[in-house]
N, C-alpha and C positions, 0 to 999 in steps of 0.2 A: 511570457512566464506568468503563471497564475498561481498564487498561494491560497489554499482553501483551508478553512477551519469552521467548526460549528459554533465556536465561541468568539464573542468580541475580545475577550481577555487575550486569547492567544494571537489574534490578528493585531491588536494594540501592541503586544510584546514584540511580534515580528517587525512591525513598523518602527517601533523605538530602536530595535536592535540594527535597523537599517537593511533588513532583509527584503523590504519592499522594493527598493531601488526601482528599476523599470518594471517590476513585476505588478500586477493587479493583485490585490488582496481581496478575497471574496468570502463573505460570510454564506456558508452553505453546508448542507449535509453531503457528505461524499458519496452517499448512495442515491442522491437525487440532485445532480448537478445542473445548474440552469445554463447548460451549454448545448450547442447544437451537435448532432451526430458528426463524428469525425473531426471535431473542432481542434483537437490537440494532437501533438505528434509523440508525446510520451507522458507517463505518469511516474512520479517518485513518491513512494509512501514509506515513511520511515517509522518502524515500531508501531504500526496502526492496525493492521489487518486482524490480529488476534484480540484487539479490544473492541471491535465492532459488534453490535448485536446481531447483525445479519451479514456476515462477510461475503456470502455468495451474491447477495444483491449489489454490494459494492463492486465486486468483480465484474458483474454484468454491466453495471453503469459505466465503469472505467472503460470497458471495452466499447460500449456504445459511443463515448465521446472521443475515443481514440481513433485516428485515421488508419486505414489498412496499412501495414508495415510499421506502425507505431509500436513503442515499447513500453513495458511496465516493469518498474524496478521495485521490489519489495525488499527493504533493508532494515537490519537492526545491528548496532555496533557489538553485539555479543550473540553467541550461539544459543540454541534452544536449551542445551544442557546447563549452561552457565546461568541462564535466567531462571530455569527451574530450581537450581541449587540455591540461587539468591532468595527465592521464595520458600525455601525449605521443603521442596518436593521433588519427586523424580520425574523425568520426562515421560509423558503419558502417550501411549499410541493414539489416544483420542485427540491429541493436540492438533488444532486445525492447520498448524504450520508444518506437521509431519508430512514428509513427501507423499505417502500413500493417501493422505487426505487432501493435500493442497493441489497436487497435480491434476487429479480429476476435477476438482472444482474450478480450476483455471481453464482447463479445457472445455468444460461444460459452459463456461462464460464466453468462450470465443478466443482464448489465448492459447498460444503454443510455447510450452516451456522450452527455453534454450539452456538455462543454467539453474541448477538447484545446489546451493552450497549451504551447508549447516556446519560451519567450522566453529572451534572454540572461541575464535576472536570475532566472528561475524555470522550473520545470516543474510543470504542474498538469493533472491529469485530474479531471473531476467526472463521475460516472456514477450513474445511478439504478437501482434494482432493480425 
């Protein structure tokens, strides 16, 4: 298992919290991973994709480092509507996590969407490589 973050502070926090365990903690940009093609069997990204400056580049990079048959899980513990309301705005059709936007972006990057859930209690995408 590899934990990746672009900041020392988050990696230090993960190590202090014991999330390092047998995992390697790696300082890296998730859109430019220092990993060989097909090096991992799965990627779990929690609340990350819509904060990236170039989400399509990250999706392509994650596909590059994931072995064929590997999985991508994009997760957030609340749905898009709840997060938009929390920020005082309506859900936008331009939202990169909206299914009409995200599904083609995933497919263009080499992922095949198996599950798209935008429930009040969570947001989850499961895609395979």
